[in-house]
C-alpha positions as a Markdown table, in Angstrom:
| # | Residue | x | y | z |
|---|---|---|---|---|
| 1 | Met | 1.1 | -17.0 | -1.9 |
| 2 | Ser | 3.9 | -18.5 | -3.2 |
| 3 | Tyr | 6.3 | -16.7 | -6.1 |
| 4 | Gln | 8.8 | -17.5 | -8.3 |
| 5 | Pro | 12.0 | -15.3 | -8.7 |
| 6 | Leu | 12.0 | -13.3 | -12.4 |
| 7 | Thr | 14.5 | -14.5 | -14.6 |
| 8 | Arg | 14.9 | -12.0 | -16.8 |
| 9 | Lys | 15.2 | -7.6 | -16.6 |
| 10 | Ile | 12.1 | -6.3 | -16.4 |
| 11 | Thr | 11.7 | -3.4 | -19.2 |
| 12 | Lys | 9.0 | -0.8 | -19.8 |
| 13 | His | 5.3 | -1.9 | -20.5 |
| 14 | Gln | 6.7 | -5.7 | -20.5 |
| 15 | Ser | 3.6 | -6.3 | -18.0 |
| 16 | Gln | 0.9 | -5.7 | -20.7 |
| 17 | Ile | -1.2 | -4.0 | -17.7 |
| 18 | Asn | -2.4 | -0.4 | -18.6 |
| 19 | Ser | -2.8 | 1.6 | -15.4 |
| 20 | Gln | -2.6 | 5.6 | -16.3 |
| 21 | Ile | -4.0 | 8.2 | -13.6 |
| 22 | Ser | -6.5 | 10.4 | -15.2 |
| 23 | Pro | -5.5 | 14.1 | -14.0 |
| 24 | Trp | -9.3 | 14.9 | -14.0 |
| 25 | Val | -10.7 | 12.1 | -12.2 |
| 26 | Ser | -7.9 | 11.9 | -9.6 |
| 27 | His | -8.0 | 15.7 | -9.0 |
| 28 | Leu | -12.0 | 15.5 | -8.7 |
| 29 | Leu | -11.9 | 12.2 | -6.1 |
| 30 | Tyr | -8.5 | 13.6 | -4.0 |
| 31 | Ser | -10.5 | 16.8 | -3.8 |
| 32 | Leu | -13.8 | 15.4 | -2.8 |
| 33 | Gly | -12.6 | 12.7 | -0.3 |
| 34 | Ser | -9.9 | 15.2 | 1.2 |
| 35 | Tyr | -12.0 | 18.3 | 1.7 |
| 36 | Phe | -15.2 | 17.0 | 2.2 |
| 37 | Ile | -16.0 | 13.7 | 2.5 |
| 38 | Ile | -13.5 | 12.4 | 4.9 |
| 39 | Pro | -13.7 | 15.7 | 7.4 |
| 40 | Thr | -17.4 | 15.6 | 7.1 |
| 41 | Phe | -18.1 | 11.8 | 7.8 |
| 42 | Phe | -15.7 | 10.8 | 10.3 |
| 43 | Gly | -15.4 | 12.4 | 13.7 |
| 44 | Glu | -11.8 | 13.0 | 15.1 |
| 45 | Ile | -8.9 | 12.1 | 12.7 |
| 46 | Lys | -5.5 | 11.7 | 14.4 |
| 47 | Ile | -2.5 | 11.2 | 11.9 |
| 48 | Thr | 1.0 | 10.5 | 13.3 |
| 49 | Gly | 4.2 | 9.8 | 11.6 |
| 50 | Gln | 4.0 | 11.9 | 8.2 |
| 51 | Glu | 7.5 | 13.1 | 8.3 |
| 52 | Asn | 8.7 | 9.3 | 7.7 |
| 53 | Ile | 6.9 | 9.7 | 4.3 |
| 54 | Pro | 9.8 | 9.1 | 2.2 |
| 55 | Pro | 10.0 | 11.9 | -0.3 |
| 56 | Ser | 11.6 | 10.5 | -3.7 |
| 57 | Asn | 12.5 | 7.1 | -3.7 |
| 58 | Pro | 10.3 | 4.5 | -4.8 |
| 59 | Val | 7.9 | 3.2 | -2.0 |
| 60 | Ile | 5.7 | 0.1 | -1.7 |
| 61 | Val | 3.0 | 1.5 | 1.3 |
| 62 | Ala | 2.0 | -1.4 | 3.2 |
| 63 | Pro | -1.3 | -0.6 | 5.4 |
| 64 | Thr | -3.1 | -2.9 | 7.7 |
| 65 | His | -6.8 | -3.4 | 6.0 |
| 66 | Arg | -9.6 | -2.3 | 8.4 |
| 67 | Ser | -12.5 | -1.3 | 6.1 |
| 68 | Arg | -12.9 | -0.3 | 2.5 |
| 69 | Trp | -12.7 | 2.9 | 3.8 |
| 70 | Asp | -9.1 | 2.6 | 3.8 |
| 71 | Ala | -9.0 | 3.2 | 0.0 |
| 72 | Phe | -10.1 | 6.9 | 1.0 |
| 73 | Ile | -7.9 | 7.2 | 4.5 |
| 74 | Ile | -4.5 | 6.2 | 2.9 |
| 75 | Pro | -4.7 | 9.0 | 0.0 |
| 76 | Tyr | -5.6 | 11.3 | 2.6 |
| 77 | Thr | -2.6 | 10.8 | 4.9 |
| 78 | Val | -0.1 | 10.1 | 2.5 |
| 79 | Gly | -1.3 | 11.3 | -0.8 |
| 80 | Arg | -0.5 | 13.9 | -3.4 |
| 81 | Leu | -2.2 | 16.7 | -0.8 |
| 82 | Val | 0.1 | 15.8 | 1.8 |
| 83 | Ser | 3.7 | 14.2 | 0.0 |
| 84 | Gly | 2.8 | 15.7 | -3.5 |
| 85 | Arg | 3.2 | 11.9 | -4.7 |
| 86 | Asp | 0.1 | 9.6 | -6.4 |
| 87 | Leu | -0.5 | 6.6 | -5.3 |
| 88 | Arg | -1.1 | 3.2 | -7.0 |
| 89 | Phe | -3.3 | 0.8 | -5.5 |
| 90 | Met | -2.8 | -2.9 | -6.2 |
| 91 | Val | -6.6 | -3.9 | -6.2 |
| 92 | Ser | -8.3 | -7.2 | -6.4 |
| 93 | Ala | -9.7 | -8.3 | -9.3 |
| 94 | Asn | -13.3 | -7.8 | -8.8 |
| 95 | Glu | -12.7 | -4.2 | -7.6 |
| 96 | Ala | -11.5 | -3.4 | -11.0 |
| 97 | Lys | -14.8 | -4.3 | -12.5 |
| 98 | Gly | -17.9 | -2.6 | -13.5 |
| 99 | Leu | -18.6 | 1.4 | -12.8 |
| 100 | Gln | -16.2 | 0.9 | -9.8 |
| 101 | Gly | -13.4 | -0.5 | -11.9 |
| 102 | Trp | -13.7 | 2.4 | -14.3 |
| 103 | Phe | -12.9 | 4.7 | -11.6 |
| 104 | Val | -10.1 | 2.7 | -9.9 |
| 105 | Arg | -8.5 | 2.3 | -13.5 |
| 106 | Arg | -8.3 | 6.0 | -13.6 |
| 107 | Met | -7.0 | 6.4 | -10.1 |
| 108 | Gly | -4.1 | 4.7 | -11.4 |
| 109 | Cys | -4.9 | 1.1 | -9.5 |
| 110 | Phe | -4.4 | -2.0 | -11.3 |
| 111 | Pro | -5.8 | -5.6 | -10.5 |
| 112 | Val | -4.5 | -8.8 | -9.0 |
| 113 | Asp | -5.9 | -12.1 | -8.5 |
| 114 | Ile | -5.2 | -12.7 | -5.0 |
| 115 | Gln | -5.5 | -16.5 | -5.0 |
| 116 | His | -3.6 | -16.7 | -7.9 |
| 117 | Pro | -1.5 | -13.7 | -8.8 |
| 118 | Lys | 0.2 | -14.0 | -11.9 |
| 119 | Ala | 3.4 | -12.4 | -13.3 |
| 120 | Gly | 2.1 | -9.6 | -15.0 |
| 121 | Ser | 0.7 | -8.0 | -12.0 |
| 122 | Ile | 4.1 | -8.2 | -10.0 |
| 123 | Ile | 6.1 | -7.3 | -12.9 |
| 124 | His | 3.9 | -4.0 | -13.4 |
| 125 | Ser | 4.4 | -3.2 | -9.8 |
| 126 | Val | 8.4 | -3.2 | -10.3 |
| 127 | Glu | 7.3 | -0.9 | -13.3 |
| 128 | Leu | 5.6 | 1.6 | -11.3 |
| 129 | Leu | 8.6 | 1.0 | -8.8 |
| 130 | Gln | 11.0 | 1.8 | -11.4 |
| 131 | Asp | 8.9 | 5.2 | -11.9 |
| 132 | Asn | 9.7 | 6.1 | -8.7 |
| 133 | Asp | 6.3 | 5.7 | -7.8 |
| 134 | Met | 4.2 | 4.8 | -4.1 |
| 135 | Val | 2.7 | 1.2 | -4.8 |
| 136 | Val | -0.1 | 0.6 | -2.0 |
| 137 | Ile | -0.6 | -3.3 | -1.4 |
| 138 | Phe | -2.3 | -4.6 | 1.7 |
| 139 | Pro | -0.1 | -7.1 | 2.9 |
| 140 | Glu | -2.9 | -9.1 | 5.3 |
| 141 | Gly | -4.1 | -9.9 | 1.9 |
| 142 | Gly | -7.9 | -8.9 | 2.9 |
| 143 | Ile | -10.3 | -6.6 | 5.6 |
| 144 | Phe | -10.2 | -7.8 | 9.3 |
| 145 | Arg | -12.4 | -5.8 | 11.6 |
| 146 | Asp | -10.5 | -6.4 | 14.9 |
| 147 | Asp | -7.2 | -4.7 | 15.7 |
| 148 | Lys | -4.7 | -7.7 | 15.7 |
| 149 | Val | -2.2 | -7.5 | 13.1 |
| 150 | His | -3.0 | -10.7 | 10.9 |
| 151 | Lys | -0.3 | -13.1 | 9.2 |
| 152 | Leu | 0.8 | -11.5 | 5.9 |
| 153 | Lys | 1.5 | -12.2 | 2.5 |
| 154 | Arg | 5.1 | -12.2 | 1.3 |
| 155 | Gly | 3.9 | -10.4 | -2.1 |
| 156 | Ala | 5.0 | -6.8 | -0.9 |
| 157 | Ala | 8.2 | -8.3 | 0.4 |
| 158 | Phe | 8.9 | -10.3 | -3.1 |
| 159 | Ile | 8.1 | -7.3 | -5.3 |
| 160 | Ala | 10.3 | -5.1 | -3.4 |
| 161 | Leu | 13.1 | -7.6 | -3.3 |
| 162 | Glu | 12.8 | -8.2 | -6.7 |
| 163 | Phe | 13.0 | -4.3 | -7.7 |
| 164 | Gln | 15.9 | -3.7 | -5.6 |
| 165 | Leu | 17.9 | -6.8 | -7.3 |
| 166 | Gln | 17.2 | -5.1 | -10.8 |
| 167 | Gln | 17.7 | -1.7 | -9.8 |
| 168 | Pro | 20.9 | -2.0 | -6.8 |
| 169 | His | 21.3 | 1.8 | -8.0 |
| 170 | Lys | 18.0 | 2.8 | -6.3 |
| 171 | Gln | 16.5 | 2.4 | -2.7 |
| 172 | Val | 13.3 | 1.0 | -2.3 |
| 173 | Glu | 11.4 | 1.1 | 1.0 |
| 174 | Ile | 8.5 | -0.3 | 2.4 |
| 175 | Leu | 6.4 | 2.3 | 4.8 |
| 176 | Pro | 4.1 | 0.5 | 7.5 |
| 177 | Ile | 1.0 | 2.1 | 8.1 |
| 178 | Thr | -1.6 | 1.0 | 11.0 |
| 179 | Ile | -5.5 | 2.2 | 10.7 |
| 180 | Arg | -7.5 | 2.1 | 13.8 |
| 181 | Tyr | -11.4 | 2.9 | 13.7 |
| 182 | Ser | -13.4 | 3.4 | 16.8 |
| 183 | Gln | -15.9 | 1.0 | 15.3 |
| 184 | Pro | -15.5 | -2.2 | 13.4 |
| 185 | Tyr | -17.6 | -0.8 | 10.7 |
| 186 | Pro | -16.9 | 2.7 | 10.3 |
| 187 | Ser | -20.3 | 4.8 | 10.6 |
| 188 | Trp | -20.9 | 8.3 | 10.9 |
| 189 | Gln | -18.5 | 10.3 | 13.4 |
| 190 | Thr | -16.3 | 7.2 | 13.9 |
| 191 | Asn | -13.0 | 8.4 | 15.0 |
| 192 | Ile | -10.0 | 7.4 | 13.1 |
| 193 | Ala | -6.2 | 6.8 | 14.2 |
| 194 | Val | -3.4 | 6.5 | 11.7 |
| 195 | Asp | 0.3 | 5.9 | 12.7 |
| 196 | Ile | 3.0 | 6.0 | 9.9 |
| 197 | Gly | 6.0 | 4.0 | 10.9 |
| 198 | Met | 9.9 | 4.4 | 10.0 |
| 199 | Pro | 10.3 | 2.8 | 6.4 |
| 200 | Leu | 11.9 | -0.5 | 5.8 |
| 201 | Arg | 15.0 | -0.2 | 3.8 |
| 202 | Val | 15.0 | -3.4 | 1.5 |
| 203 | Ser | 18.4 | -3.6 | 0.8 |
| 204 | Asp | 19.2 | -4.6 | 4.6 |
| 205 | Tyr | 17.6 | -7.7 | 3.6 |
| 206 | Leu | 19.3 | -8.9 | 0.6 |
| 207 | Lys | 21.5 | -11.3 | 2.2 |
| 208 | Asp | 20.1 | -15.2 | 1.4 |
| 209 | Ser | 18.2 | -16.3 | -1.5 |
| 210 | Leu | 14.9 | -14.3 | -2.4 |
| 211 | Arg | 12.7 | -16.6 | -0.6 |
| 212 | Lys | 14.7 | -16.6 | 2.4 |
| 213 | Ser | 15.2 | -12.6 | 2.2 |
| 214 | Ser | 11.2 | -12.4 | 1.5 |
| 215 | Gln | 10.6 | -14.4 | 4.8 |
| 216 | Lys | 12.5 | -12.2 | 6.7 |
| 217 | Leu | 11.4 | -8.8 | 5.3 |
| 218 | Thr | 7.9 | -10.0 | 5.8 |
| 219 | Gln | 8.7 | -11.2 | 9.4 |
| 220 | Ser | 10.1 | -7.5 | 9.7 |
| 221 | Leu | 7.2 | -5.6 | 8.6 |
| 222 | Gln | 4.7 | -8.0 | 10.7 |
| 223 | Ala | 6.5 | -7.0 | 13.5 |
| 224 | Lys | 6.8 | -3.6 | 13.1 |
| 225 | Leu | 3.0 | -3.6 | 12.5 |
| 226 | Gln | 2.3 | -5.5 | 15.6 |
| 227 | Glu | 4.4 | -2.9 | 17.6 |
| 228 | Met | 2.7 | 0.1 | 15.8 |
| 229 | Ser | -0.9 | -1.6 | 16.1 |
| 230 | Glu | -0.2 | -2.2 | 20.0 |
| 231 | Lys | 0.8 | 1.3 | 20.5 |
| 232 | Asn | -2.4 | 2.4 | 18.9 |
| 233 | Thr | -4.6 | 0.1 | 20.6 |
| 234 | Cys | -3.5 | 1.8 | 24.1 |
| 235 | Asp | -4.2 | 5.1 | 22.6 |
| 236 | Arg | -7.6 | 6.5 | 22.9 |
| 237 | Ile | -9.6 | 7.5 | 20.0 |
């Protein structure tokens, strides 16, 4: 996946992507997930590092991706009921279709073509960061059932750096998160371990070209997730 720097200042609604949060859908799904589905379906849920969640800055949440359940676990661990902030997921184009897509879009999610990302999805991510939102991007680019951190795509770093270049007075951060299930395919009473790491300050990486900076930021994120994953693997769940 390759990116070219955006050549002009991003203004609101430039992406022409409409992603809005429906208050009643969001409240319903957050309540069902946090108070009923997750506590009932899963066994022990171990969460560490919630004190690392930025309280107000624009944030890219960068979790490892181990199951479709991650879309419930991430809001449960860092979403509205924990941080007071809604999450805006970047999802694959297929997930934004049909009945599932109806709910996905009303939860503030927006689609991206994973293989051939278009400028609109990138621009919309920057627009959301301009509103101090928390944007969730799975940097591995897909679901992996093992405990290894797979090679990261550069999309999250590119978007964060593009925003920081255009909004130097704001501080955008990338929040690394590892998720581990006690079974490769989570089922009834599967245990979960979620570790939320210290956020990476994107402005620290604005020292080279956008290409080199995105490579270095991606490498730092990869190293951080790897370190957290190894720690999680050593912990019994």
